[in-house]
C-alpha positions as CSV (number, residue, x, y, z in Angstrom):
1,M,-37.3,16.2,20.7
2,K,-36.5,13.4,18.2
3,K,-33.4,11.2,18.7
4,I,-30.6,10.9,16.2
5,L,-30.0,7.6,14.9
6,F,-26.5,6.7,13.3
7,V,-26.6,3.9,10.7
8,G,-23.3,2.3,9.8
9,M,-23.6,0.1,6.6
10,D,-21.3,-2.7,5.3
11,V,-22.4,-2.8,1.8
12,H,-21.9,-5.8,-0.6
13,K,-23.3,-6.9,-3.9
14,D,-26.2,-9.0,-2.5
15,T,-26.7,-7.7,1.1
16,I,-26.2,-4.8,3.5
17,S,-25.3,-5.2,7.1
18,N,-26.8,-2.4,9.2
19,A,-25.9,-1.3,12.9
20,V,-28.0,1.3,14.6
21,L,-26.7,3.5,17.4
22,N,-28.7,6.5,19.1
23,G,-27.0,9.4,20.4
24,H,-26.4,8.3,23.9
25,D,-25.1,4.6,23.8
26,N,-22.4,2.6,21.9
27,V,-24.6,-0.6,22.2
28,P,-26.3,-1.0,18.9
29,E,-30.3,-0.7,18.9
30,L,-30.6,-2.8,16.1
31,E,-28.4,-5.0,13.9
32,I,-29.9,-6.4,10.7
33,K,-28.8,-7.7,7.4
34,L,-30.7,-6.6,4.4
35,P,-30.9,-7.7,0.8
36,N,-29.1,-4.9,-1.4
37,R,-32.5,-4.0,-3.1
38,E,-34.3,-0.8,-3.2
39,K,-37.6,-2.1,-1.9
40,S,-35.9,-3.5,1.1
41,I,-33.8,-0.6,1.8
42,R,-36.6,1.9,1.4
43,K,-38.8,-0.1,3.9
44,F,-36.0,-0.4,6.4
45,F,-35.0,3.5,6.5
46,N,-38.6,4.6,6.5
47,K,-39.2,2.6,9.6
48,L,-36.1,4.3,11.1
49,K,-37.2,7.9,10.2
50,K,-40.2,7.4,12.5
51,S,-38.0,7.2,15.4
52,G,-35.9,10.1,14.8
53,T,-33.4,11.7,12.4
54,V,-31.4,9.3,10.6
55,I,-27.8,9.7,9.3
56,A,-26.3,6.8,7.4
57,C,-22.7,6.1,6.4
58,Y,-20.7,3.6,4.5
59,E,-17.2,2.9,3.1
60,A,-16.3,3.9,-0.5
61,G,-15.7,1.1,-2.7
62,S,-16.7,-1.1,-5.7
63,M,-20.2,-0.6,-5.1
64,G,-20.0,3.2,-6.1
65,F,-22.5,6.0,-5.1
66,E,-25.8,4.7,-6.1
67,L,-26.7,3.8,-2.7
68,Y,-25.8,7.3,-1.5
69,R,-27.8,8.8,-4.3
70,F,-30.8,6.4,-3.4
71,L,-30.7,7.6,0.3
72,E,-30.5,11.4,-0.7
73,T,-33.7,10.9,-2.6
74,M,-35.3,9.5,0.4
75,G,-34.2,12.7,2.5
76,I,-31.6,10.9,4.4
77,E,-28.3,12.5,5.1
78,C,-25.6,9.8,4.0
79,R,-21.8,10.0,4.2
80,I,-19.1,8.1,2.3
81,I,-15.9,7.6,4.0
82,A,-12.5,6.4,2.7
83,P,-11.8,2.9,4.3
84,G,-8.5,4.1,5.6
85,R,-10.4,6.6,8.3
86,I,-11.6,3.7,10.1
87,V,-8.9,2.7,12.8
88,K,-8.3,-0.8,12.9
89,R,-7.4,-2.3,16.2
90,Q,-4.3,-4.5,16.2
91,S,-5.8,-6.9,18.7
92,R,-8.8,-7.6,16.6
93,R,-9.1,-11.1,15.7
94,V,-12.7,-11.5,14.5
95,K,-13.8,-9.7,11.5
96,T,-17.4,-9.9,10.4
97,D,-20.0,-7.9,8.4
98,A,-21.8,-6.9,11.4
99,R,-18.9,-5.9,13.3
100,D,-17.8,-3.7,10.4
101,A,-21.1,-2.2,10.3
102,L,-20.8,-1.2,14.0
103,S,-17.3,0.2,13.4
104,I,-18.7,2.5,11.0
105,A,-21.6,3.5,13.2
106,R,-19.2,4.6,15.8
107,V,-17.0,6.5,13.5
108,L,-19.9,8.3,12.4
109,K,-21.5,8.8,16.0
110,N,-18.1,10.2,17.2
111,G,-17.9,12.9,14.5
112,E,-15.0,11.1,12.7
113,A,-16.8,10.2,9.6
114,V,-15.1,12.7,7.1
115,S,-17.1,12.5,3.8
116,I,-15.3,12.0,0.4
117,R,-16.6,14.0,-2.4
118,V,-19.4,12.3,-4.3
119,P,-19.0,13.4,-8.2
120,D,-22.1,14.2,-10.2
121,R,-23.1,11.6,-12.9
122,E,-21.5,13.5,-15.6
123,D,-18.2,13.9,-13.9
124,E,-18.3,10.2,-12.8
125,A,-19.3,9.1,-16.3
126,V,-16.1,11.1,-17.6
127,R,-13.8,9.8,-14.9
128,D,-14.7,6.1,-15.5
129,F,-13.9,6.8,-19.4
130,L,-10.6,8.1,-18.3
131,R,-9.8,5.3,-16.1
132,A,-10.8,2.8,-18.9
133,R,-8.3,4.4,-21.0
134,A,-5.8,3.8,-18.6
135,D,-6.7,0.3,-18.3
136,M,-6.5,-0.1,-22.0
137,K,-3.0,1.6,-22.0
138,L,-1.9,-0.8,-19.4
139,D,-3.2,-3.9,-21.3
140,L,-1.1,-2.6,-24.5
141,T,1.8,-2.1,-22.3
142,R,1.4,-5.7,-21.1
143,T,0.9,-7.3,-24.3
144,K,3.9,-5.5,-25.8
145,Q,6.1,-7.1,-22.9
146,R,4.7,-10.5,-23.5
147,L,5.5,-10.5,-27.2
148,H,8.9,-9.2,-26.4
149,K,9.4,-12.2,-24.2
150,F,8.0,-14.8,-26.4
151,L,10.5,-13.7,-29.0
152,L,13.4,-13.7,-26.7
153,R,12.4,-17.2,-25.6
154,H,12.8,-18.4,-29.2
155,G,16.0,-16.5,-30.0
156,Y,14.5,-13.5,-31.8
157,I,16.7,-10.6,-30.6
158,Y,16.2,-7.1,-32.1
159,N,19.6,-5.3,-32.3
160,G,18.1,-1.6,-32.9
161,V,18.3,1.1,-30.3
162,N,14.7,1.6,-29.3
163,Y,11.6,-0.8,-29.2
164,W,8.2,-0.1,-30.7
165,T,9.4,2.4,-33.4
166,L,8.8,1.9,-37.3
167,A,12.1,0.2,-37.7
168,H,11.3,-2.1,-34.8
169,D,7.7,-2.6,-36.4
170,K,9.5,-3.5,-39.7
171,W,11.6,-5.9,-38.0
172,L,8.7,-7.6,-36.5
173,K,6.9,-8.0,-39.8
174,S,10.0,-9.6,-41.4
175,L,10.2,-12.4,-38.8
176,S,9.7,-16.0,-40.1
177,F,8.7,-18.9,-37.8
178,P,9.5,-22.6,-38.4
179,E,6.6,-23.8,-36.6
180,T,3.1,-23.0,-37.5
181,M,2.1,-22.6,-33.9
182,L,4.8,-20.0,-33.4
183,K,3.6,-18.0,-36.1
184,E,0.0,-18.0,-34.8
185,T,1.2,-17.1,-31.2
186,F,3.3,-14.2,-32.6
187,D,0.1,-13.1,-34.7
188,T,-2.1,-13.3,-31.8
189,Y,0.3,-10.8,-29.8
190,Y,1.0,-8.7,-32.7
191,F,-2.6,-7.8,-34.0
192,L,-3.8,-7.5,-30.3
193,I,-1.2,-4.9,-29.9
194,Q,-2.5,-3.1,-33.1
195,E,-6.0,-3.3,-31.7
196,Y,-5.1,-1.9,-28.4
197,K,-3.1,1.0,-30.2
198,E,-6.1,2.0,-32.4
199,Q,-8.5,1.9,-29.3
200,V,-6.3,4.1,-27.3
201,K,-6.0,6.4,-30.4
202,L,-9.7,6.7,-30.6
203,M,-10.3,7.2,-26.7
204,D,-7.6,10.0,-27.0
205,Q,-9.6,11.7,-29.6
206,R,-12.7,11.4,-27.4
207,V,-10.8,12.8,-24.4
208,E,-10.0,15.9,-26.6
209,E,-13.6,16.2,-27.7
210,I,-14.8,16.1,-24.0
211,A,-12.2,18.7,-22.7
212,K,-13.3,21.1,-25.4
213,S,-17.0,20.8,-24.4
214,E,-18.6,23.8,-22.6
215,V,-18.6,22.1,-19.3
216,Y,-14.9,21.4,-19.0
217,V,-13.3,23.9,-21.4
218,K,-12.4,26.7,-19.1
219,D,-10.7,24.8,-16.2
220,V,-9.0,22.4,-18.8
221,S,-7.4,25.5,-20.7
222,K,-6.1,27.0,-17.6
223,L,-4.4,23.7,-16.5
224,R,-3.0,23.2,-20.1
225,C,-0.9,26.5,-19.5
226,F,1.5,24.2,-17.2
227,K,4.1,22.5,-18.7
228,G,3.5,18.7,-19.4
229,I,-0.1,19.0,-18.8
230,D,-2.5,18.5,-22.1
231,Y,-6.0,17.5,-22.3
232,L,-5.8,13.9,-20.9
233,T,-4.3,15.1,-17.6
234,A,-6.2,18.3,-17.2
235,L,-9.4,16.7,-17.7
236,S,-8.6,13.9,-15.1
237,V,-7.6,16.6,-12.7
238,V,-10.8,18.3,-13.0
239,C,-13.1,15.3,-12.9
240,E,-11.2,13.5,-10.2
241,V,-10.9,16.7,-8.0
242,G,-14.1,18.7,-8.6
243,D,-14.2,21.4,-6.2
244,F,-10.8,22.6,-5.1
245,H,-12.2,24.9,-2.6
246,R,-12.7,22.2,-0.4
247,F,-9.0,21.9,0.4
248,A,-8.2,24.7,2.8
249,N,-4.8,25.1,1.4
250,A,-2.3,23.3,-0.9
251,S,-0.9,21.0,1.8
252,Q,-4.5,19.6,2.2
253,F,-4.4,18.9,-1.6
254,M,-1.2,17.3,-1.6
255,S,-2.4,15.1,1.3
256,F,-5.3,14.1,-0.8
257,L,-3.0,12.8,-3.5
258,G,-0.7,10.9,-1.0
259,L,2.3,13.0,-1.8
260,I,3.3,14.1,1.6
261,P,5.8,12.1,3.6
262,S,4.8,9.7,6.1
263,E,5.9,10.4,9.6
264,A,6.5,8.3,13.0
265,S,7.8,10.6,15.5
266,S,7.8,10.3,19.2
267,G,9.5,12.4,22.0
268,G,11.9,14.5,20.8
269,K,12.6,12.3,17.5
270,R,11.2,13.2,14.3
271,K,11.3,10.5,11.5
272,Q,9.9,11.0,8.1
273,G,9.5,8.2,5.4
274,S,8.3,7.7,2.0
275,I,5.2,9.3,0.7
276,T,1.9,8.2,2.3
277,K,0.5,7.1,-1.1
278,T,-3.1,7.5,0.3
279,G,-6.0,9.0,-1.7
280,N,-6.2,9.2,-5.3
281,G,-3.7,7.0,-6.9
282,Y,-4.7,7.5,-10.5
283,L,-4.1,11.2,-10.4
284,R,-1.2,10.9,-8.4
285,K,0.4,8.7,-11.1
286,L,-0.6,11.1,-13.9
287,L,1.2,14.1,-11.9
288,I,4.2,12.2,-11.2
289,E,4.5,11.3,-15.0
290,T,3.8,14.8,-15.7
291,S,6.8,16.2,-13.5
292,W,9.4,14.2,-15.7
293,H,8.9,17.2,-18.1
294,Y,10.7,19.4,-15.6
295,R,13.8,17.4,-15.8
296,Y,15.5,19.7,-18.3
297,S,15.5,23.6,-18.1
298,F,14.1,25.0,-21.1
299,P,12.0,27.9,-22.0
300,P,8.4,27.5,-22.8
301,S,8.0,25.3,-26.3
302,K,6.2,26.3,-29.4
303,R,3.5,24.0,-28.5
304,L,3.2,25.3,-25.0
305,R,3.1,28.8,-25.9
306,E,0.1,27.7,-28.5
307,R,-1.7,26.0,-25.7
308,R,-1.5,29.3,-23.8
309,E,-3.0,31.4,-26.4
310,G,-6.0,33.5,-25.2
311,Q,-5.6,32.8,-21.6
312,P,-5.3,35.8,-19.1
313,K,-1.7,37.2,-18.6
314,E,-1.8,36.5,-15.0
315,I,-2.4,33.0,-15.5
316,I,0.6,32.8,-18.0
317,I,2.7,34.6,-15.5
318,Y,1.8,32.2,-12.7
319,A,2.6,29.0,-15.1
320,N,5.9,30.6,-16.1
321,R,6.7,31.1,-12.3
322,A,5.9,27.4,-11.7
323,L,8.2,26.3,-14.8
324,K,11.2,27.9,-13.5
325,R,10.7,27.0,-10.0
326,L,10.1,23.3,-10.9
327,Q,12.9,23.0,-13.2
328,K,15.2,24.7,-10.6
329,K,14.0,22.2,-8.1
330,F,14.6,19.2,-10.2
331,S,18.3,20.4,-11.2
332,R,19.0,21.2,-7.6
333,L,17.8,17.9,-6.1
334,S,19.5,15.9,-8.7
335,F,22.8,17.9,-8.2
336,K,22.5,16.8,-4.5
337,G,22.5,13.3,-5.5
338,K,19.0,12.3,-5.0
339,K,17.4,9.3,-6.7
340,S,15.4,10.3,-9.8
341,Q,12.2,8.8,-8.2
342,V,12.5,11.0,-5.1
343,V,13.3,14.0,-7.2
344,V,10.2,13.7,-9.5
345,T,8.0,12.9,-6.5
346,A,9.1,16.0,-5.0
347,V,8.5,18.0,-8.0
348,A,5.1,16.6,-8.3
349,R,4.2,17.5,-4.9
350,E,5.1,21.1,-5.4
351,L,3.2,21.1,-8.8
352,C,0.1,20.2,-6.8
353,G,0.5,23.4,-5.1
354,F,0.7,25.3,-8.1
355,I,-2.4,23.5,-9.5
356,W,-4.3,24.2,-6.3
357,G,-3.3,28.0,-6.5
358,L,-4.4,28.2,-10.0
359,M,-7.9,26.5,-9.5
360,V,-8.7,28.6,-6.2
361,D,-7.6,31.9,-8.0
362,Q,-4.7,32.5,-5.9
363,T,-2.2,33.1,-8.8
364,T,-0.7,36.1,-7.1
């Protein structure tokens, strides 16, 4: 009977540190650093395959999923684990690539390597586009702040009510500067803002096109029945999560987004803190922003009713139930004097439960 070899990999741009454990010993059979090149990786794993069944593992990170896909083509089982799954010892004072690889190999050998979902290439491409749009939006916000602070430093104060409106834009265009360099600085910021706004607008149009494609339209249309969820958020949920059935219940999905309370309990004492903020931060931020739509108790708007057209009756009933319950929760917690951020986070956590129920067909 062939033995099982557990390979922990610490992956970097140029090198991969490997630690190989067998099924009976925690002392590595082999520790080697390889160039991160297909030829070297293929040669190394083909040699290991002659000695037994090979299972490999590495941490999720900036190197993505290409190594995983390459090993799969070689017929080698590979797992990618979240960095938080590896317990770091407080007494540990030495950190090297070799030790990291050995820690990963031990987690794999002990059966503690819970693999993250690896998206297919299409979902990954759409996900990267959505995150690029978020980066562009962030750059737009930062440039607006820089322009605003620049004007304040030089005594230009806008007396209107709201910034970045048509009235504010008209005021910006009317400004004059005594120094040529101040005018050039202003123009640099202002036209960069216009460029970012146009780029975000074009990306939003592309997001809508992707959401209406045959691959995503069914799931996106269902999610758009919820108040506050339109093409961007719906498509992000579909691409980031993938298969909702991998979560046994709604609580697991909430945990995946880091929306459950942290806890430090011992003996007879139970202490809960702020949310864990583990897992998918991009999606968590989107759903918290979505939850602000439940701040006021209103019936479904005309736009929301239009989004629901053509959807099954049971989905609309389910979405209405979510609408009423989340609005009520927002009002109840606000009335108790909870901080708005605490309230909106609690509503986002419950919204996750409704989303999970919809996507696994548990609307009843």
